[in-house]
SETI-176397 format. One record per residue (C-alpha): residue number from 1; residue in three letters; x, y, z. Coordinates in pm, 1 decimal. Example, Ala and Ser with C-alpha at 12.3 -4.5 7.8 and 13.67 -1.06 7.14 Angstrom:
BEGIN
SITE  nr rest       c1       c2       c3
SITE   1  ala   1230.0   -450.0    780.0
SITE   2  ser   1367.0   -106.0    714.0
***
This chain:
BEGIN
SITE  nr rest       c1       c2       c3
SITE   1  unk   2407.3  17466.7  30618.3
SITE   2  unk   2242.9  17140.1  30516.6
SITE   3  unk   1894.6  17087.5  30646.4
SITE   4  unk   1871.3  16716.3  30724.1
SITE   5  unk   1579.8  16513.3  30849.2
SITE   6  unk   1610.8  16633.6  31208.0
SITE   7  unk   1599.8  16997.3  31096.9
SITE   8  unk   1291.7  16935.5  30889.0
SITE   9  unk   1115.3  16763.1  31177.6
SITE  10  unk   1191.1  17061.7  31397.8
SITE  11  unk   1055.8  17292.1  31130.8
SITE  12  unk    737.5  17090.9  31101.4
SITE  13  unk    689.1  17117.2  31475.3
SITE  14  unk    715.5  17494.6  31451.3
SITE  15  unk   1042.2  17505.8  31646.5
SITE  16  unk   1326.8  17735.9  31547.6
SITE  17  unk   1619.7  17594.8  31354.5
SITE  18  unk   1921.3  17700.1  31556.4
SITE  19  unk   2148.7  17763.4  31259.3
SITE  20  unk   1900.3  17843.7  30984.2
SITE  21  unk   2022.8  18113.5  30750.3
SITE  22  unk   1741.3  18312.5  30592.7
SITE  23  unk   1843.9  18559.4  30326.2
SITE  24  unk   1809.6  18894.8  30498.8
SITE  25  unk   1935.7  19240.9  30425.0
SITE  26  unk   2304.0  19143.1  30456.9
SITE  27  unk   2420.4  19020.3  30116.0
SITE  28  unk   2562.8  18671.7  30085.4
SITE  29  unk   2932.9  18645.9  29994.3
SITE  30  unk   2992.9  18572.4  29623.8
SITE  31  unk   2992.3  18203.8  29525.5
SITE  32  unk   3098.3  18056.7  29192.6
SITE  33  unk   2914.9  17737.4  29094.5
SITE  34  unk   3158.2  17579.2  28850.5
SITE  35  unk   3112.7  17298.9  28597.7
SITE  36  unk   2738.7  17284.5  28648.9
SITE  37  unk   2462.4  17223.8  28394.8
SITE  38  unk   2176.7  17474.4  28407.8
SITE  39  unk   1810.6  17447.3  28310.6
SITE  40  unk   1745.0  17724.4  28059.0
SITE  41  unk   1369.6  17672.8  28027.3
SITE  42  unk   1396.0  17416.0  27748.7
SITE  43  unk   1693.3  17191.8  27823.0
SITE  44  unk   2005.6  17152.6  28031.2
SITE  45  unk   2306.5  17350.6  27911.9
SITE  46  unk   2655.4  17215.6  27870.4
SITE  47  unk   2871.2  17250.1  28185.2
SITE  48  unk   2909.4  17618.0  28263.5
SITE  49  unk   2971.2  17865.0  28546.9
SITE  50  unk   2714.5  18048.7  28754.8
SITE  51  unk   2826.8  18327.7  28983.3
SITE  52  unk   2601.9  18435.2  29268.7
SITE  53  unk   2687.9  18784.4  29391.1
SITE  54  unk   2484.0  19042.2  29582.3
SITE  55  unk   2194.5  18797.6  29585.2
SITE  56  unk   2175.1  18777.4  29205.8
SITE  57  unk   2288.6  18547.5  28924.7
SITE  58  unk   2586.9  18653.2  28718.2
SITE  59  unk   2657.4  18439.3  28412.0
SITE  60  unk   2980.6  18411.8  28211.0
SITE  61  unk   3041.5  18724.4  28009.7
SITE  62  unk   2857.9  18943.0  28259.1
SITE  63  unk   3173.7  19050.0  28436.8
SITE  64  unk   3480.1  18915.1  28610.9
SITE  65  unk   3456.2  18683.6  28909.3
SITE  66  unk   3501.5  18896.3  29221.8
SITE  67  unk   3820.1  18846.0  29415.6
SITE  68  unk   3757.0  18615.4  29709.2
SITE  69  unk   3454.2  18441.9  29558.6
SITE  70  unk   3419.5  18088.1  29691.7
SITE  71  unk   3436.5  17827.0  29415.9
SITE  72  unk   3214.3  17520.2  29432.6
SITE  73  unk   3297.9  17245.9  29182.6
SITE  74  unk   2958.8  17101.4  29084.7
SITE  75  unk   3075.8  16860.5  28816.4
SITE  76  unk   2797.4  16614.2  28742.6
SITE  77  unk   2530.4  16828.8  28908.1
SITE  78  unk   2239.6  17031.1  28774.5
SITE  79  unk   2082.5  17366.4  28864.0
SITE  80  unk   1718.8  17467.8  28828.1
SITE  81  unk   1547.0  17784.3  28949.8
SITE  82  unk   1363.0  17743.0  29277.8
SITE  83  unk   1006.6  17639.8  29199.7
SITE  84  unk    711.0  17872.6  29251.7
SITE  85  unk    385.4  17731.5  29385.8
SITE  86  unk     97.1  17942.6  29258.1
SITE  87  unk   -164.9  17753.4  29462.2
SITE  88  unk    -84.4  17646.7  29816.5
SITE  89  unk   -221.4  17697.6  30166.2
SITE  90  unk      4.7  17802.6  30452.8
SITE  91  unk    -59.4  17783.5  30826.8
SITE  92  unk   -381.7  17581.0  30809.8
SITE  93  unk   -253.9  17236.1  30911.4
SITE  94  unk    -40.1  17079.2  31182.7
SITE  95  unk     33.8  16708.7  31212.1
SITE  96  unk   -277.9  16515.9  31112.4
SITE  97  unk   -525.9  16797.8  31179.0
SITE  98  unk   -621.0  17141.5  31050.5
SITE  99  unk   -787.6  17455.4  31177.7
SITE 100  unk   -768.0  17824.9  31256.1
SITE 101  unk   -569.8  17766.6  31576.4
SITE 102  unk   -268.2  17660.0  31371.9
SITE 103  unk   -235.2  17994.8  31196.9
SITE 104  unk     53.1  18118.4  31407.9
SITE 105  unk    378.6  18287.6  31321.0
SITE 106  unk    572.3  17978.3  31426.4
SITE 107  unk    368.8  17739.0  31213.1
SITE 108  unk    367.9  17963.7  30906.9
SITE 109  unk    743.3  18007.1  30930.9
SITE 110  unk    795.5  17632.2  30974.1
SITE 111  unk    589.4  17556.4  30665.9
SITE 112  unk    768.3  17818.9  30458.2
SITE 113  unk   1100.8  17668.3  30563.1
SITE 114  unk    977.2  17322.5  30470.7
SITE 115  unk    875.0  17439.3  30124.8
SITE 116  unk   1210.6  17610.1  30081.8
SITE 117  unk   1397.7  17293.3  30180.1
SITE 118  unk   1202.9  17106.8  29911.8
SITE 119  unk   1313.2  17356.9  29647.8
SITE 120  unk   1011.0  17589.5  29644.9
SITE 121  unk   1122.8  17950.8  29657.1
SITE 122  unk    781.4  18121.3  29667.0
SITE 123  unk    428.2  18011.5  29750.6
SITE 124  unk     93.7  18183.5  29700.8
SITE 125  unk   -145.5  18093.8  29982.6
SITE 126  unk   -486.6  18104.8  29813.6
SITE 127  unk   -726.3  18160.8  30100.3
SITE 128  unk   -789.6  18020.0  30448.9
SITE 129  unk   -538.9  18270.7  30585.8
SITE 130  unk   -598.2  18444.2  30918.9
SITE 131  unk   -548.4  18822.9  30960.4
SITE 132  unk   -186.1  18761.3  31063.0
SITE 133  unk   -120.4  18681.8  30697.1
SITE 134  unk    -95.0  19048.6  30600.2
SITE 135  unk    177.5  19118.7  30856.4
SITE 136  unk    374.0  18806.3  30763.5
SITE 137  unk    341.3  18876.0  30392.0
SITE 138  unk    491.8  19221.3  30441.7
SITE 139  unk    779.1  19076.0  30645.2
SITE 140  unk    842.4  18810.4  30382.6
SITE 141  unk    854.8  19063.0  30100.7
SITE 142  unk   1101.4  19267.6  30304.8
SITE 143  unk   1324.1  18961.2  30353.0
SITE 144  unk   1261.0  18939.9  30728.0
SITE 145  unk   1065.4  18612.8  30734.1
SITE 146  unk   1265.1  18292.1  30684.5
SITE 147  unk   1167.2  18037.4  30422.9
SITE 148  unk    993.0  18059.8  30088.1
SITE 149  unk    852.7  18396.2  29985.2
SITE 150  unk    494.8  18425.2  30113.8
SITE 151  unk    235.8  18560.3  29874.0
SITE 152  unk   -137.4  18514.1  29876.2
SITE 153  unk   -497.9  18618.2  29870.5
SITE 154  unk   -569.7  18681.2  30236.4
SITE 155  unk   -877.2  18488.5  30351.9
SITE 156  unk  -1045.2  18467.9  30011.3
SITE 157  unk  -1413.2  18519.6  29932.9
SITE 158  unk  -1706.3  18280.3  29906.2
SITE 159  unk  -2084.4  18266.2  29924.2
SITE 160  unk  -2275.1  18261.6  30254.9
SITE 161  unk  -2288.4  17895.1  30365.6
SITE 162  unk  -2091.1  17810.9  30053.5
SITE 163  unk  -1749.5  17665.5  29981.2
SITE 164  unk  -1520.2  17613.5  30153.6
SITE 165  unk  -1740.1  17447.2  30418.0
SITE 166  unk  -1658.8  17597.3  30757.1
SITE 167  unk  -1748.8  17294.3  30968.8
SITE 168  unk  -1558.1  17014.1  30794.3
SITE 169  unk  -1254.2  17234.2  30740.0
SITE 170  unk  -1245.5  17381.4  31093.5
SITE 171  unk  -1260.7  17735.5  30959.1
SITE 172  unk  -1318.1  18049.2  31161.8
SITE 173  unk  -1514.8  18352.2  31045.5
SITE 174  unk  -1199.5  18548.9  30966.9
SITE 175  unk  -1062.5  18286.0  30726.9
SITE 176  unk  -1318.7  18338.3  30448.8
SITE 177  unk  -1516.4  18652.8  30365.3
SITE 178  unk  -1873.0  18559.5  30270.1
SITE 179  unk  -2051.6  18866.8  30129.5
SITE 180  unk  -2430.0  18862.5  30095.6
SITE 181  unk  -2451.8  19058.6  29770.2
SITE 182  unk  -2237.3  19202.8  29487.2
SITE 183  unk  -2180.8  19531.0  29672.4
SITE 184  unk  -2050.6  19334.3  29969.4
SITE 185  unk  -1824.4  19140.0  29736.0
SITE 186  unk  -1676.8  19462.8  29601.5
SITE 187  unk  -1623.4  19594.4  29953.6
SITE 188  unk  -1453.7  19270.2  30055.2
SITE 189  unk  -1213.5  19283.9  29762.9
SITE 190  unk  -1127.8  19647.7  29834.1
SITE 191  unk  -1070.8  19583.5  30203.7
SITE 192  unk   -828.4  19303.6  30120.5
SITE 193  unk   -652.2  19515.1  29858.7
SITE 194  unk   -608.1  19789.5  30117.5
SITE 195  unk   -445.0  19545.0  30359.6
SITE 196  unk   -212.8  19394.8  30099.3
SITE 197  unk   -270.3  19088.5  29883.0
SITE 198  unk   -117.9  18955.9  29563.0
SITE 199  unk   -436.7  18826.9  29401.6
SITE 200  unk   -802.0  18763.6  29484.1
SITE 201  unk   -940.6  18414.7  29553.1
SITE 202  unk  -1309.3  18325.9  29504.2
SITE 203  unk  -1478.2  17991.6  29568.5
SITE 204  unk  -1723.2  17925.9  29284.8
SITE 205  unk  -1763.3  17548.8  29335.4
SITE 206  unk  -2092.4  17427.0  29484.8
SITE 207  unk  -1931.3  17098.8  29597.6
SITE 208  unk  -2170.2  16882.2  29402.2
SITE 209  unk  -2474.6  17096.2  29485.6
SITE 210  unk  -2419.6  17046.7  29858.3
SITE 211  unk  -2357.2  17418.3  29918.3
SITE 212  unk  -2455.8  17734.9  29728.2
SITE 213  unk  -2253.3  17788.2  29411.2
SITE 214  unk  -2128.7  18139.7  29346.8
SITE 215  unk  -2358.4  18329.6  29112.7
SITE 216  unk  -2233.8  18500.2  28795.6
SITE 217  unk  -2327.0  18837.7  28950.4
SITE 218  unk  -2106.5  18776.3  29253.0
SITE 219  unk  -1817.9  18651.2  29040.1
SITE 220  unk  -1840.0  18953.6  28810.9
SITE 221  unk  -1844.5  19185.9  29111.0
SITE 222  unk  -1523.0  19028.0  29243.1
SITE 223  unk  -1355.2  19059.2  28903.5
SITE 224  unk  -1467.7  19419.1  28857.0
SITE 225  unk  -1334.2  19526.4  29197.8
SITE 226  unk  -1010.7  19328.9  29166.5
SITE 227  unk   -926.2  19455.6  28819.9
SITE 228  unk   -989.9  19812.3  28933.0
SITE 229  unk   -716.9  19753.7  29193.0
SITE 230  unk   -478.4  19586.1  28946.6
SITE 231  unk   -529.0  19238.9  29093.6
SITE 232  unk   -592.1  18905.3  28922.0
SITE 233  unk   -876.2  18677.7  29035.1
SITE 234  unk   -826.0  18303.3  29092.8
SITE 235  unk  -1135.1  18081.6  29106.3
SITE 236  unk  -1182.8  17753.8  29291.9
SITE 237  unk  -1374.2  17528.5  29052.0
SITE 238  unk  -1427.0  17157.2  28989.4
SITE 239  unk  -1676.9  17117.0  28704.9
SITE 240  unk  -1672.8  17228.3  28344.3
SITE 241  unk  -1985.1  17441.7  28399.7
SITE 242  unk  -1817.6  17624.8  28688.2
SITE 243  unk  -1507.6  17686.5  28476.9
SITE 244  unk  -1726.2  17834.6  28203.4
SITE 245  unk  -1903.7  18060.4  28456.0
SITE 246  unk  -1567.0  18177.4  28590.1
SITE 247  unk  -1415.7  18249.6  28248.8
SITE 248  unk  -1728.6  18427.6  28126.0
SITE 249  unk  -1721.8  18641.0  28442.7
SITE 250  unk  -1365.9  18750.4  28358.5
SITE 251  unk  -1174.4  18545.4  28616.9
SITE 252  unk   -802.2  18538.4  28533.3
SITE 253  unk   -706.4  18200.4  28677.2
SITE 254  unk   -880.8  17864.8  28707.3
SITE 255  unk   -708.5  17763.2  29029.4
SITE 256  unk   -800.6  17393.7  28995.2
SITE 257  unk   -832.6  17155.8  28705.8
SITE 258  unk  -1163.7  17071.5  28539.3
SITE 259  unk  -1244.5  16721.8  28657.9
SITE 260  unk  -1599.5  16618.3  28574.9
SITE 261  unk  -1583.8  16628.1  28193.5
SITE 262  unk  -1338.3  16687.2  27914.1
SITE 263  unk  -1308.8  17047.1  27801.1
SITE 264  unk  -1488.4  17146.5  27481.5
SITE 265  unk  -1374.4  17361.0  27191.5
SITE 266  unk  -1589.8  17652.5  27303.9
SITE 267  unk  -1426.6  17683.7  27645.0
SITE 268  unk  -1079.2  17640.8  27497.0
SITE 269  unk  -1148.7  17923.7  27253.5
SITE 270  unk  -1290.2  18145.4  27527.4
SITE 271  unk   -992.5  18084.7  27756.3
SITE 272  unk   -754.6  18163.0  27473.2
SITE 273  unk   -945.6  18481.7  27391.0
SITE 274  unk   -954.8  18595.2  27755.7
SITE 275  unk   -597.8  18487.5  27837.7
SITE 276  unk   -720.3  18268.7  28124.7
SITE 277  unk   -452.8  18083.0  28321.0
SITE 278  unk   -494.3  17721.3  28431.2
SITE 279  unk   -354.4  17553.8  28745.0
SITE 280  unk   -442.6  17182.0  28729.6
SITE 281  unk   -359.9  17075.6  29090.7
SITE 282  unk   -380.5  16707.3  28993.4
SITE 283  unk   -231.6  16593.9  29322.2
SITE 284  unk   -523.1  16733.9  29524.9
SITE 285  unk   -733.3  16429.3  29428.4
SITE 286  unk   -453.4  16174.8  29407.7
SITE 287  unk   -362.5  16255.0  29769.0
SITE 288  unk   -695.7  16107.1  29880.2
SITE 289  unk   -591.0  15755.6  29776.4
SITE 290  unk   -216.1  15754.3  29705.7
SITE 291  unk   -112.1  15680.3  30063.3
SITE 292  unk   -394.5  15433.4  30120.9
SITE 293  unk   -301.0  15235.3  29809.4
SITE 294  unk     39.3  15148.8  29951.8
SITE 295  unk    129.6  15236.5  30312.0
SITE 296  unk    491.2  15138.5  30238.7
SITE 297  unk    520.0  15472.6  30062.0
SITE 298  unk    581.1  15624.4  30404.9
SITE 299  unk    918.8  15446.9  30405.9
SITE 300  unk   1032.1  15677.3  30125.3
SITE 301  unk   1282.7  15913.6  30292.3
SITE 302  unk   1175.7  16202.2  30068.1
SITE 303  unk    810.5  16176.7  30170.8
SITE 304  unk    897.3  16090.9  30528.2
SITE 305  unk   1094.5  16413.1  30563.1
SITE 306  unk    773.9  16606.8  30491.1
SITE 307  unk    546.9  16407.9  30724.7
SITE 308  unk    460.4  16451.1  31088.5
SITE 309  unk    466.0  16121.9  31287.1
SITE 310  unk     90.0  16154.8  31337.5
SITE 311  unk     37.3  16146.4  30961.7
SITE 312  unk    264.8  15845.2  30921.3
SITE 313  unk     57.3  15660.4  31182.3
SITE 314  unk   -265.2  15756.4  31005.2
SITE 315  unk   -141.3  15642.5  30665.7
SITE 316  unk    -46.9  15304.7  30809.4
SITE 317  unk   -375.4  15249.8  30993.9
SITE 318  unk   -575.2  14970.2  30821.6
SITE 319  unk   -912.8  15120.3  30916.9
SITE 320  unk   -817.7  15459.7  30776.8
SITE 321  unk   -687.2  15299.6  30457.5
SITE 322  unk  -1006.0  15099.9  30408.8
SITE 323  unk  -1219.2  15411.0  30453.0
SITE 324  unk  -1009.4  15609.8  30204.0
SITE 325  unk  -1011.9  15334.8  29944.9
SITE 326  unk  -1387.1  15292.6  29984.8
SITE 327  unk  -1442.2  15644.9  29850.7
SITE 328  unk  -1148.1  15661.9  29610.6
SITE 329  unk  -1324.4  15585.2  29281.9
SITE 330  unk  -1446.5  15942.9  29213.3
SITE 331  unk  -1102.9  16079.0  29297.6
SITE 332  unk   -934.9  15841.2  29054.5
SITE 333  unk  -1176.0  15957.9  28786.9
SITE 334  unk  -1095.7  16320.8  28873.3
SITE 335  unk   -723.9  16254.3  28826.8
SITE 336  unk   -779.0  16081.9  28493.0
SITE 337  unk   -995.5  16362.5  28350.4
SITE 338  unk   -770.0  16631.6  28496.8
SITE 339  unk   -472.3  16485.9  28312.1
SITE 340  unk   -663.6  16476.4  27984.1
SITE 341  unk   -773.8  16837.5  28022.9
SITE 342  unk   -427.2  16958.5  28119.5
SITE 343  unk   -277.4  16810.8  27803.3
SITE 344  unk   -557.3  16947.6  27586.1
SITE 345  unk   -533.6  17299.6  27726.3
SITE 346  unk   -153.5  17302.9  27728.0
SITE 347  unk   -138.8  17190.7  27366.5
SITE 348  unk   -396.2  17457.9  27277.5
SITE 349  unk   -164.9  17728.5  27408.9
SITE 350  unk   -353.9  17806.2  27729.8
SITE 351  unk   -103.0  17940.7  27987.1
SITE 352  unk    -47.6  17686.3  28264.6
SITE 353  unk     94.2  17754.6  28611.2
SITE 354  unk    199.7  17527.1  28895.8
SITE 355  unk     20.1  17444.5  29218.2
SITE 356  unk   -108.1  17158.5  29429.9
SITE 357  unk   -333.8  17301.7  29703.6
SITE 358  unk    -72.6  17161.6  29944.0
SITE 359  unk   -148.0  17250.0  30303.5
SITE 360  unk   -522.2  17269.1  30240.0
SITE 361  unk   -557.0  16942.5  30432.2
SITE 362  unk   -294.1  16726.7  30605.3
SITE 363  unk   -304.5  16477.9  30314.5
SITE 364  unk   -186.9  16747.5  30073.5
SITE 365  unk    167.9  16718.3  30198.8
SITE 366  unk    366.3  17039.0  30158.1
SITE 367  unk    692.2  16986.9  29972.9
SITE 368  unk    623.6  16631.7  29862.0
SITE 369  unk    301.3  16730.0  29682.1
SITE 370  unk    486.9  16974.8  29458.6
SITE 371  unk    734.4  16715.2  29335.8
SITE 372  unk    458.1  16460.9  29286.6
SITE 373  unk    261.2  16719.8  29083.5
SITE 374  unk    553.1  16745.7  28841.4
SITE 375  unk    538.6  16368.4  28791.1
SITE 376  unk    162.7  16378.0  28732.9
SITE 377  unk    204.6  16654.1  28474.6
SITE 378  unk    454.5  16438.0  28288.8
SITE 379  unk    218.5  16139.7  28315.5
SITE 380  unk    -43.4  16365.6  28152.9
SITE 381  unk    181.5  16400.7  27847.7
SITE 382  unk    392.5  16708.6  27916.7
SITE 383  unk    768.2  16679.8  27881.9
SITE 384  unk    984.4  16705.9  28194.6
SITE 385  unk   1126.3  17031.5  28057.4
SITE 386  unk    775.2  17163.2  27997.0
SITE 387  unk    663.5  17075.9  28348.2
SITE 388  unk    973.9  17240.8  28496.6
SITE 389  unk    919.2  17554.8  28291.1
SITE 390  unk    561.3  17574.3  28424.0
SITE 391  unk    682.9  17529.1  28781.7
SITE 392  unk    940.6  17807.0  28747.3
SITE 393  unk    920.8  18073.1  28475.9
SITE 394  unk    550.7  18039.4  28394.8
SITE 395  unk    439.2  18056.8  28758.1
SITE 396  unk    669.1  18352.5  28817.7
SITE 397  unk    504.0  18526.0  28522.3
SITE 398  unk    155.6  18461.4  28657.8
SITE 399  unk    241.8  18603.8  28999.5
SITE 400  unk    432.6  18902.9  28862.7
SITE 401  unk    765.3  18785.0  29007.4
SITE 402  unk    985.1  18938.7  28742.4
SITE 403  unk   1306.1  18884.2  28939.9
SITE 404  unk   1299.6  18504.3  28959.1
SITE 405  unk   1194.1  18182.6  28788.6
SITE 406  unk   1489.3  18164.1  28547.5
SITE 407  unk   1865.9  18127.3  28574.9
SITE 408  unk   1957.9  18443.2  28390.8
SITE 409  unk   2197.2  18728.3  28445.2
SITE 410  unk   2058.9  18972.6  28699.1
SITE 411  unk   1783.3  18742.0  28824.2
SITE 412  unk   1754.5  18654.9  29192.4
SITE 413  unk   1982.3  18368.9  29290.3
SITE 414  unk   1706.5  18139.0  29420.2
SITE 415  unk   1852.0  17813.4  29291.7
SITE 416  unk   1827.5  17439.8  29356.0
SITE 417  unk   2125.0  17211.2  29294.9
SITE 418  unk   2029.7  16855.2  29197.6
SITE 419  unk   2232.4  16535.6  29191.1
SITE 420  unk   2073.8  16415.3  28865.5
SITE 421  unk   1914.2  16555.9  28550.1
SITE 422  unk   1541.1  16632.8  28588.8
SITE 423  unk   1498.7  16678.2  28213.7
SITE 424  unk   1599.9  16314.9  28168.4
SITE 425  unk   1370.1  16198.4  28452.2
SITE 426  unk   1136.9  16437.4  28633.8
SITE 427  unk   1173.1  16234.5  28953.9
SITE 428  unk   1526.0  16368.0  28975.8
SITE 429  unk   1386.4  16694.2  29117.2
SITE 430  unk   1375.2  16497.5  29443.1
SITE 431  unk   1751.4  16453.6  29443.3
SITE 432  unk   1821.7  16786.5  29606.9
SITE 433  unk   2183.2  16856.7  29701.3
SITE 434  unk   2141.6  17213.3  29824.9
SITE 435  unk   1909.1  17512.0  29803.1
SITE 436  unk   2010.0  17876.7  29767.4
SITE 437  unk   1800.1  18181.3  29851.1
SITE 438  unk   1936.5  18511.2  29717.6
SITE 439  unk   2274.5  18342.3  29680.4
SITE 440  unk   2287.9  18208.7  30034.4
SITE 441  unk   2275.5  17834.4  30107.0
SITE 442  unk   1963.6  17772.3  30317.1
SITE 443  unk   1905.9  17396.2  30291.1
SITE 444  unk   2079.5  17076.6  30190.4
SITE 445  unk   2000.4  16717.9  30100.6
SITE 446  unk   1670.2  16571.4  30216.4
SITE 447  unk   1648.0  16240.8  30396.6
***
């Protein structure tokens, strides 16, 4: 099946795709991808063969090709592992709006299918999830929910009256836990762990002193409870001081880039000592002005396939564009500093994972944002191969997904076939020919 523009529009609307083929319990028939070049984490290999059988990758030398395997000649094409988004939001937006009322099974499934069609095989939804998340997460892990694998942090935890702001983001009480004291924080973490989560999310940011910033005591309580349950803690931060608070408290992941100042040697050393992961999410700020800078961008078929008509109309509205551009200067500064800090931390050996905060607001366009993030990482000074490795193997490592993220023998056959080499030009990740989930073709070319 090839998921064209009409199928994606249906998915965005939350409607079922009549012939969608999620990878369920029944194994896909064996398929031999012949004469294809494969991303090995550092470069593209010479033309080779990749067998997909029983949902897994089988490389040459790992056994004979099963009788009856379908051969696909992929001469001139390239294979990468499906990407893994370690910071997304699922089920919080619809069209040009957001809110609790959109957290439905239909909308979550549609957004997971959209991510899958854009080559993202798994996504961690870091907060803003409604209670339905736990049920859907279990179904996804069991292979019963179509689309990208759903992981996440449940609702996440913040301070009373703190970030994320309930009013502006149309949040309901069940979408963020806001404990009053460290004991309440520990109880909140344990309640979420009992229900089933993959990691803990805490909002430390005070949003420029407009809301209460999380205290060190509260952050340490979250870390203590999470680590006792074998869970990592991801922190929402913006400023260098907040990042330092988070790392000193023992947080495992800075879930956003540091954007107010350049990182100093002391924080770099502390992050290296603690093994702190870094997810830059550069696109989160660029999204606030990218579409206002040039409304013609909505003519791009790749972006258009990810957009609801209501968002296209908004991006083309002169009044909306003027308002966005009027407050764009701080966001442009955030992007500039974020890029500098990403390169500094990456070069210092700090482990980096991949995420965009896509789905947190309608402007953070799911699917498109992930590919744009790769480009921004390369603009920051990373190589295309380095950015791809972060978006696949490194993010799989962070999330404990030991069965995917690489094209290796025995790994899950979650693969993306591209028409052009992304190591030569990172924008070639957009040139999707087909997407496989557990060896079964689930999506085709976009646009």
